VOZALO-751678 format. One record per residue (C-alpha): x, y, z; residue in three letters; residue number from 1. Coordinates in nm, 3 decimals. Layout:
N
         u         v         w   type   seq
         X         Y         Z    ALA   NUM
...
This chain:
225
         u         v         w   type   seq
    -2.210    -0.536     1.429    MET     1
    -2.199    -0.226     1.107    MET     2
    -2.133     0.120     1.368    SER     3
    -2.380     0.384     1.297    ILE     4
    -2.083     0.564     1.144    TYR     5
    -2.031     0.318     0.915    GLN     6
    -2.451     0.302     0.839    ARG     7
    -2.415     0.653     0.808    ALA     8
    -2.182     0.685     0.554    LEU     9
    -2.144     0.305     0.334    GLY    10
    -1.912     0.259     0.140    SER    11
    -1.728     0.576     0.182    ASP    12
    -1.645     0.487     0.558    PHE    13
    -1.364     0.316     0.369    ALA    14
    -1.231     0.634     0.272    ARG    15
    -1.131     0.782     0.664    LEU    16
    -0.798     0.765     0.744    HIS    17
    -0.738     0.446     0.923    PRO    18
    -0.742     0.592     1.234    GLU    19
    -1.055     0.760     1.202    ILE    20
    -1.231     0.491     1.059    GLN    21
    -1.156     0.287     1.439    ARG    22
    -1.229     0.578     1.638    ARG    23
    -1.570     0.580     1.459    PHE    24
    -1.598     0.185     1.437    SER    25
    -1.740     0.195     1.816    LEU    26
    -2.051    -0.025     1.852    THR    27
    -2.169    -0.166     2.198    PRO    28
    -2.068    -0.553     2.078    ASP    29
    -1.756    -0.428     2.075    GLY    30
    -1.583    -0.422     2.371    GLY    31
    -1.357    -0.133     2.324    VAL    32
    -1.427     0.244     2.416    ALA    33
    -1.207     0.543     2.320    ALA    34
    -1.114     0.835     2.623    VAL    35
    -0.927     1.140     2.435    GLY    36
    -0.717     1.353     2.684    THR    37
    -0.547     1.696     2.524    GLY    38
    -0.540     2.033     2.503    THR    39
    -0.800     2.240     2.288    MET    40
    -0.483     2.529     2.134    ASP    41
    -0.826     2.768     2.129    ARG    42
    -1.121     2.807     2.324    LEU    43
    -1.370     3.080     2.200    TRP    44
    -1.704     3.273     2.200    HIS    45
    -1.892     3.506     1.972    GLY    46
    -1.999     3.870     2.019    ALA    47
    -2.090     4.007     2.384    PRO    48
    -2.452     3.926     2.269    TYR    49
    -2.427     3.574     2.241    THR    50
    -2.385     3.537     2.671    LEU    51
    -2.752     3.475     2.763    PRO    52
    -2.724     3.192     2.527    PHE    53
    -2.407     3.010     2.597    LEU    54
    -2.479     3.063     2.956    TYR    55
    -2.856     2.940     2.914    LEU    56
    -2.678     2.676     2.716    GLY    57
    -2.510     2.568     3.061    THR    58
    -2.828     2.458     3.236    TRP    59
    -2.829     2.082     3.040    ARG    60
    -2.430     2.088     2.919    SER    61
    -2.476     2.148     2.594    ILE    62
    -2.232     2.553     2.579    MET    63
    -2.088     2.774     2.798    PHE    64
    -1.920     3.124     2.780    PRO    65
    -1.575     3.019     2.919    GLU    66
    -1.303     3.140     2.636    GLN    67
    -0.875     3.049     2.667    GLY    68
    -0.549     2.911     2.494    ARG    69
    -0.413     2.610     2.627    ASP    70
    -0.765     2.424     2.756    VAL    71
    -0.740     2.065     2.919    PRO    72
    -0.987     1.853     2.705    PHE    73
    -1.119     1.527     2.768    ASN    74
    -1.375     1.317     2.535    ILE    75
    -1.530     1.014     2.660    GLN    76
    -1.662     0.808     2.338    ASN    77
    -1.849     0.472     2.481    TYR    78
    -2.102     0.230     2.304    ALA    79
    -2.392     0.083     2.457    TYR    80
    -2.806     0.008     2.368    ARG    81
    -3.002     0.272     2.567    ASP    82
    -3.316     0.200     2.777    SER    83
    -3.483     0.183     2.407    LEU    84
    -3.261    -0.094     2.275    GLY    85
    -3.116     0.196     2.011    ARG    86
    -2.740     0.185     1.931    ASN    87
    -2.596     0.521     2.131    THR    88
    -2.211     0.630     2.126    VAL    89
    -2.110     0.925     2.337    THR    90
    -2.011     1.269     2.302    TRP    91
    -1.882     1.373     2.647    VAL    92
    -1.626     1.631     2.683    ARG    93
    -1.485     1.795     2.974    THR    94
    -1.281     2.160     2.892    PHE    95
    -1.143     2.219     3.227    SER    96
    -1.104     2.637     3.157    THR    97
    -1.117     2.845     3.547    SER    98
    -1.390     2.623     3.574    ARG    99
    -1.498     2.271     3.457    VAL   100
    -1.749     2.267     3.220    ARG   101
    -1.897     2.070     2.999    ARG   102
    -2.098     1.967     2.642    PHE   103
    -2.267     1.659     2.579    ASP   104
    -2.408     1.448     2.343    ALA   105
    -2.550     1.092     2.260    TYR   106
    -2.543     0.972     1.891    MET   107
    -2.752     0.765     1.758    ILE   108
    -2.878     0.583     1.386    TYR   109
    -3.263     0.666     1.279    SER   110
    -3.422     0.481     1.012    GLU   111
    -3.660     0.664     1.018    GLU   112
    -3.502     0.980     0.910    ARG   113
    -3.119     0.805     0.779    GLY   114
    -2.933     0.995     0.910    CYS   115
    -2.719     1.037     1.253    ILE   116
    -2.921     1.185     1.455    VAL   117
    -2.756     1.446     1.771    ASP   118
    -2.970     1.443     2.123    TYR   119
    -2.757     1.710     2.293    LEU   120
    -2.719     1.812     2.628    GLY   121
    -2.799     1.632     2.955    THR   122
    -3.168     1.583     2.874    HIS   123
    -3.154     1.502     2.532    GLN   124
    -3.417     1.766     2.513    HIS   125
    -3.222     1.914     2.155    LEU   126
    -3.238     1.680     1.920    ALA   127
    -2.999     1.728     1.538    VAL   128
    -2.940     1.554     1.254    ASP   129
    -2.617     1.550     1.098    LEU   130
    -2.470     1.554     0.742    GLU   131
    -2.183     1.316     0.775    LEU   132
    -1.899     1.398     0.501    LYS   133
    -1.515     1.241     0.430    VAL   134
    -1.254     1.491     0.412    GLU   135
    -0.950     1.463     0.139    SER   136
    -0.713     1.464     0.471    ASN   137
    -0.976     1.165     0.550    GLY   138
    -1.090     1.320     0.854    GLY   139
    -1.486     1.310     0.897    LEU   140
    -1.698     1.608     0.865    ARG   141
    -1.980     1.654     1.021    LEU   142
    -2.220     1.897     1.017    ARG   143
    -2.530     2.027     1.127    SER   144
    -2.920     2.027     0.964    GLY   145
    -3.292     1.996     1.144    ALA   146
    -3.363     2.034     1.528    GLN   147
    -3.647     2.015     1.704    ARG   148
    -3.735     2.012     2.070    PHE   149
    -3.811     1.824     2.319    TYR   150
    -3.953     1.870     2.662    GLU   151
    -4.224     1.707     2.841    GLY   152
    -4.488     1.656     2.641    PRO   153
    -4.374     2.015     2.436    VAL   154
    -4.214     1.906     2.081    ALA   155
    -4.180     2.157     1.773    PHE   156
    -3.926     2.247     1.491    SER   157
    -3.619     2.488     1.692    PHE   158
    -3.602     2.728     1.386    PRO   159
    -3.211     2.843     1.312    LEU   160
    -3.299     3.171     1.318    LEU   161
    -3.274     3.140     1.708    PHE   162
    -3.009     2.806     1.702    SER   163
    -2.623     2.753     1.586    GLY   164
    -2.521     2.523     1.257    VAL   165
    -2.211     2.352     1.387    ALA   166
    -1.904     2.202     1.153    ASP   167
    -1.705     1.971     1.335    VAL   168
    -1.444     1.796     1.124    CYS   169
    -1.183     1.528     1.296    GLU   170
    -0.883     1.437     1.113    TRP   171
    -0.591     1.249     1.212    TYR   172
    -0.233     1.443     1.222    ASP   173
     0.010     1.131     1.106    ASP   174
     0.302     1.365     1.124    ARG   175
     0.188     1.440     1.468    GLU   176
     0.072     1.126     1.566    LYS   177
    -0.238     1.245     1.750    CYS   178
    -0.624     1.339     1.663    PHE   179
    -0.693     1.667     1.560    ARG   180
    -1.005     1.875     1.615    ILE   181
    -1.229     2.234     1.470    GLU   182
    -1.541     2.307     1.538    VAL   183
    -1.812     2.581     1.507    SER   184
    -2.110     2.705     1.615    ALA   185
    -2.251     2.993     1.422    SER   186
    -2.574     3.204     1.337    ASN   187
    -2.641     3.385     1.008    HIS   188
    -2.775     3.631     1.163    ARG   189
    -2.628     3.639     1.500    TRP   190
    -2.291     3.544     1.400    GLY   191
    -1.993     3.350     1.534    LYS   192
    -2.183     3.176     1.821    LEU   193
    -1.906     2.970     2.003    PHE   194
    -1.547     2.651     1.867    GLY   195
    -1.320     2.524     1.945    TYR   196
    -0.985     2.388     1.798    SER   197
    -0.687     2.219     1.942    GLY   198
    -0.548     1.789     1.936    ARG   199
    -0.622     1.509     2.159    PHE   200
    -0.403     1.142     2.170    GLN   201
    -0.648     0.806     2.217    VAL   202
    -0.662     0.602     2.468    ASP   203
    -0.784     0.267     2.390    TRP   204
    -0.985     0.079     2.668    LYS   205
    -1.119    -0.253     2.700    ASN   206
    -1.483    -0.288     2.829    VAL   207
    -1.773    -0.549     2.866    GLU   208
    -2.009    -0.503     2.577    PRO   209
    -2.293    -0.180     2.712    ASP   210
    -2.026    -0.105     2.964    TYR   211
    -2.046     0.285     2.973    VAL   212
    -1.967     0.465     3.281    PRO   213
    -2.304     0.628     3.447    PRO   214
    -2.157     0.940     3.514    ALA   215
    -2.212     0.972     3.184    ILE   216
    -2.531     0.833     3.075    LEU   217
    -2.757     1.093     3.004    PRO   218
    -3.010     1.168     3.314    LEU   219
    -3.317     1.136     3.033    ARG   220
    -3.407     0.920     2.705    VAL   221
    -3.536     1.065     2.462    GLU   222
    -3.747     0.798     2.251    ARG   223
    -3.834     1.105     1.988    ARG   224
    -3.590     1.150     1.698    ASN   225
């Protein structure tokens, strides 16, 4: 089975660093999950007027207002078929700040939209199109595009004026023998909103097909993409 990232990148997938290829090759039948543990050198937020937006994000485990240096970090990537039969990869990140915060996301490949769709939060109420690009160092850059809000019968395109554009780059550092990541979310009017950067090691776990820890499953599965 081809991973959702291989489908999105096509032949460009082979240009990724071998360790990045391994991380982005998870499939429900692959028998492997990736659990990363490390430290975020910097966890930051934007100007004070962005804080209400960040506090709102804590309601559904998306963003949060804490910041700091040398923040313990964990990321859980499991591939499984969701209740709709879609090949899904979890991106559940935990930051141990003054209080433990989670940032939950669930990615699928959408045939309809021809791209990766990232469902954010515990209830998958925000669906975000992702553009993928291979960097010169073999890393993978993901940039968010169109966003849609779904909550029960309510559905609408989320104006970028009121949301953040995320830019994520993950690569493998051959010298330090670790994965590195940089994440930044910003709004063209309000400026920088939220971000983090740091490093982590990956524990490759052998798992049964379709296995995902119940504690990191979304509380609601959104069928619209």
